[in-house]
VOLOMI-807954 format. One record per residue (C-alpha): residue in three letters; x, y, z. Coordinates in steps of 0.25 Angstrom, whole numbers, plus 5000, padded with zeros to 4 digits. Layout:
# residues N
ALAXYZ ...
This chain:
# residues 387
MET532161285233 PRO531961415226 HIS533161475218 THR533961575226 ASP534861675219 PRO536061715227 PRO535961855233 SER536461975226 THR537961995229 HIS538162135223 PRO539362185233 SER538862325235 LEU537462285238 GLN537462175248 SER536762205261 ASN537562195273 PRO537062065280 THR537262125294 LEU536262235290 PRO534762205293 ARG533762205282 LEU532862325283 VAL531462305288 TYR530662425291 ASN529362495289 VAL529162615280 SER528862735289 ASN527462785292 PRO526862915286 SER527563045290 ASN526663145296 THR527663265292 PRO526863365285 LEU527163415271 ASN527463555269 ILE526363585258 ARG526763725257 ALA527963695248 GLU527963765234 SER527763695221 ASN527163755208 ARG525963785217 ARG525963805232 LEU525463675239 SER524763765249 ASP523663785238 LEU523163645240 ASP522563675253 SER521263725246 LEU521263605237 ARG519863555235 PRO519863445223 ARG518663385218 ARG519463275210 ILE520863225213 LEU521763135205 ILE522963055210 LEU523963015200 LYS524662885205 PRO524462775194 SER525562685200 ALA526262605206 LEU525462525216 GLY526262555228 ASP526162705225 ILE524662695223 ILE524562635236 HIS525362745243 ALA524462845237 ILE523162785241 PRO523162845255 VAL523362985248 ALA522062965241 ARG521362945254 LEU521963065260 ILE521563145247 LYS520163095248 GLN520163135263 ARG520663275260 PHE519663295248 PRO518463195251 HIS517663255240 ALA518663245229 GLU518663125219 LEU520063055219 HIS520562995206 TRP521762905204 LEU522562885192 VAL523162735192 VAL523662635183 PRO522762515180 ALA523562415188 PHE523362485201 GLN521862545199 ASN521362425207 ILE521962475220 LEU521262615218 GLU519962585212 ASN519262545225 CYS520062645234 PRO519062735242 TRP519862855240 VAL520062845225 ASP518762885217 HIS519262855203 THR520462785197 ILE521062835183 LEU521862725175 PHE523262765170 GLU523562675159 ARG525062695160 SER525462565153 SER524662585141 MET525062735140 SER526462695140 LYS526262585129 ARG525562685120 SER526562795122 LYS527462725113 ARG526462765102 ALA526162905109 GLY524762845113 GLY525162845127 VAL525362995127 PHE523963015122 ASP523462915133 PHE524162995143 LEU523663125139 ASP522263065138 LEU522363025152 GLY522763165156 ALA521563225149 ALA520663125156 LEU521263165169 GLU521063315166 ALA519663285163 GLN519463245177 ARG519763385182 TYR520563345194 ASP520763455204 LEU521963385211 VAL522963285205 ILE523963215213 ASP525163145207 LEU525763045216 GLN526462975204 GLY527363085201 LEU527863045187 LEU527863105174 ARG526563045169 SER525763075182 GLY526363215182 LEU525863235168 LEU524463175171 CYS524463275183 LEU524663385174 LEU523663335163 THR522563335173 HIS522663495174 ALA522163475188 PRO522263615196 VAL523063535207 ARG524063435203 ILE524963385214 GLY526263295215 PHE527663285220 ALA528663395217 TYR529663285216 ALA528863195206 ARG529663125196 GLU529763155181 ALA529263295183 ALA527863255186 TRP527863375196 ALA527663465184 GLY526263415183 TYR525863465197 THR525363595202 HIS525763565216 ARG527063485220 ILE527263415233 PRO528763445238 LYS529663325242 ARG529863305256 GLN531263265262 GLY531763125263 GLY531262995256 ARG529862975260 HIS528862865257 ALA527862875245 ILE526662885254 GLU527262995261 ARG527563075248 TYR526063045244 LEU525663105258 ASP526463225255 LEU525563255243 ALA524263225250 GLU524663315262 ALA524963425252 ILE523463425248 GLY522963425262 CYS522863275265 PRO523363225279 ARG524563125278 GLY523763005283 PRO523262905287 LEU523662825276 LEU522562735272 TYR522262635261 ASP520962575255 TYR520962495242 GLY519462475242 LEU519562325243 ASP518262265241 ASP517562135243 ALA517962085230 ASP519462115233 HIS519362035246 ARG518561925240 THR519661905229 ALA520761915239 ARG520061795247 GLU519861715234 LEU521361735230 LEU521861685243 ASP520861575243 SER521361525230 LEU522761515236 GLU522161445248 LEU522561555257 THR521261575265 GLY521561605280 LYS523061595278 ARG524061705281 VAL524561755267 ILE525861835265 LEU525861895251 LEU527161905243 PHE527362015233 PRO528561985224 GLY528162075213 THR528562225211 ASN528762325200 TRP530262335201 MET531162205199 THR532162265209 LYS531062265220 ARG530762125219 TRP531262035230 PRO531661905223 ALA530461805220 ARG531361695226 HIS531461775239 PHE529861785239 ASP529861635237 THR530761605249 LEU529961695257 ALA528661625253 ARG529261495257 GLN529661545270 ILE528261605273 GLU527661475269 GLN528561385278 GLN528761475290 THR527461555292 ASP525961535292 CYS525761625280 VAL525661595265 PRO526461675255 VAL525661725243 VAL526261795231 ALA525461915227 GLY525562035218 ALA525362085204 ASN525662015191 ASP527162035193 ALA527161945204 VAL526561825197 GLU527861775191 LEU528561805204 SER527561715211 LYS527961595203 GLN529361605210 ILE528761605224 GLN528161485231 ALA526961545236 LYS525461565232 SER525261675223 LEU524161785220 ALA525061865211 GLY524361935200 ARG522961885205 THR522462005212 THR522062155210 LEU522662255219 ARG521462265228 GLN521362105229 LEU522862105233 ALA522562205244 ALA521462115249 ILE522461995249 LEU523562085256 LYS522562125267 ALA522361975270 SER523761935270 ALA524761925282 ALA525861995275 CYS526562025262 VAL528062025257 THR528262115245 ASN529262185236 ASP529162335235 SER527862335227 GLY526462385226 PRO525862265234 MET526862305245 HIS526162445246 LEU524762375245 ALA525162285257 ALA525662395265 SER524462485263 LEU523562365268 ALA524462355281 VAL524862215277 PRO526162165284 THR527162185272 LEU528662145270 ALA529162235259 LEU530462195252 PHE531262315247 GLY532562325239 PRO532662445228 THR531562535234 ASN531562615246 PRO530462575256 GLN530562705263 LEU529962775250 THR529062665245 GLY528962555255 PRO527762495261 TYR527062605270 HIS526462535282 PRO526962485296 ASN526662345292 ALA527562345280 HIS529062305282 VAL530162325272 LEU531362225270 SER532562265262 LEU534062255262 PRO535062375266 LEU535762375253 VAL536562495249 CYS535862505235 SER534462495241 PRO533562565238 CYS533962585224 LEU532662615218 SER533062545206 ARG532262455196 HIS533562385192 CYS534662315200 SER535762215196 HIS535762145210 HIS534362165217 ALA535162135230 CYS534162215239 LEU533062115236 GLN533861995232 ASN534561995245 LEU533362015254 SER533161875259 PRO531861805260 GLU532261765274 SER532361915279 ALA530961935272 PHE530361815279 GLN530961855293 THR530361995291 LEU529061935286 THR528861855298 HIS529161975307 ILE528062045300 LEU527061925301 ALA527361915316 LYS526862065319 
């Protein structure tokens, strides 16, 4: 019998047991046109005559954000079919882009090594060297989808004639842009905001398509990994217990209970998956594990072969949604309307607490996910599987 901690009892945060848990889909793309005549430091209307030969996308991380931006790359290539499209990315996520048919070249952003060397000022010189290397590429158009200080500075260092980003970018990143996309009313999903930018340079708002360039080797390795766990021909449900914030993690003991329910009450087999952060967590879950054993493209191939997945708010959640895999996403401190899985096959389960979403990496009680029961997750999962 797995150890079970008592639920959080913080008096101001208890969900009302009479209220239903929230299960819903994130809304589909909006077709509302953006007014691209708004003023910035240059008029956006002068982008109508844009004819770039070389384009750079600045979106080095995180995995979910990169996945959100991939349809934008396709729309840009559709708008400028003769242009080269380059993408700046951290090494951990290069694999998901290097075979993408809409990305001609990836440029590595060694952010961690720069941060370590910056203690000796070496990181600053590395950063400036990267800026000089980007300037040497002579980009005609640079698109900053990251919207943070470093990306804004890199945007500026390219000296590209057109540098575009969001007028509301954080850390004054907007200072590096020649053109700024205004903020629209209301809280909107990250994909919708990226489409605003694509629309400003003459792209349509869709359709949203994904292609990771999965090759025979990716699919062969996926089959071999499943064979190694004696899963050939079986219906697999992938469990993703890892995520980058501790506050976004549904407890491992809940995943363990859910895995046992799947094993005992369905014809499916639970399998833990994810990056290295899921390896230790997998030891607390009674299920077969592929955690830490796949590249991102191999994971995509395994997802395509799975019946469904259950996941925290994480990069694999967005990867699954982009592949139209039936997905149950467990949300606590973050807002699914802004960063949730963006596909009708994806469902979000959360508790209606007064403090959620708090968007905080730190919490004294974790009530939003501690009190989200495995039973409610299993009930929702069976509903998804029955569709």
